[in-house]
N, C-alpha and C positions, 0 to 999 in steps of 0.2 A: 570443590568445583570453583573455578574462577568466576568473576562477575562480568558477564558480557557487556553490561552497561559501561563499565570502566574500561574493559579491553578495547571496545570499539566505539566509544563515545556514543552509545546507542540511546536514541530517544524516539518518541512517537512522532512520525512525520505527518500522518493523516489517518483519518478514519474513513473507510469507504462504505457507502450505502448503495444497495442495489435498488434501482427504480425500474418501473415497467416499460418506460419509453423515454425518448429524448425530451419530450414535453414535461413529463413528470420530473425528470432529472433537473431540468431548468427551474421548475417550480420549487423543488426542495432546496436547491442551491440558493435561490432567491430568498427563501425564508431565512436561511442562515445569514445571508447578506443583511437583511433587516434586523435580525436578532443581534448580530455582533459587528455590523459594519464591515463585513468581509466582501471584497470585490469578487464578482462572479466572472469566471473565464471558462472557455470551452477548449477541450483537447480534440474534439471530433468523436470521442467515444465516451466522454464523461464531461461533467461540469464541476469545476472546483469553486468552493467558497473560500477565498483566501488560499492558504496552504493547508488548513486544518481539515477540511471536509471535501471528499471526492464523491460525487454522486454519479454512479454508472448510468449510462443512457439505456441500459437494458440489464438483463441478468448478468452480473459479473461473477467473479470467483467468490466462493463461500455461500453457504445457504442464506446467511443474513447480510453478508458483505465482507469487508476485509479491513485489516489493520496493517498499516505500513510503518516499519521501524527503520529510521535512518541509521546507517553505520558509516564509519570513516574508512573502512576497507572492506568492500563487499565480498570479494573473493575469500579473504582471510576469515571473515565472519561466517560465511556460508560453510567453509571447511571446518571451522571450530564447532558450529552447531551440529553439523553432520557427524563429526567425531564424538560428540556428546549425546548422541541418540535422537536428535531431531532431524529426520531425513529431509533432505532438500529435493524438490521436484526438478530434476535436471532438465526436463523439457520446458521449464518455465522461464529460463534465463532470457532476459531482454537486454538489448544493448543500445548504447547511444550511437550517434552517427560516426563518432571517432573510434568505435569498436570497444570502448570501455563498457563494463557491465553497468546496467541501470537498475535492474531489480531481479529478484528471484523469490519464488514462493517455497514454503515448506509443504510437504505432502499432507501433513495432518492439519485439519481444522480444529479450532478450539472454540467450543460453545457456538458452533455455526459460523464462525468467522475464519476465512482464509487469512494467513499471516504471510507477509512478505518483508524482505529486507530490501532497502534501496540505498543508492549512493547519493 
């Protein structure tokens, strides 16, 4: 089996944490800001601490949260994983304003974490 890290320059983009509310999300992101000097920003559905940590404003995907993996070719990576037995959730594709793919989730959670690929 080929190594997807090499094929798609894959690396961890961020770890997602599920919070109970927007207030809790901001509080958690703020703790990471203090811990690692990561600036906090809001997307409207989550708070980021730098690019490492995404805290969902409410229950996000995954029992415990999610892990995002950046790839250099999202469509090719999704097709490769799907062909290698890791089913893609076709209903989860999200797109940028220009129509290019932004992210897609796998159907399977691992240890309570949803996994997605992102561009």
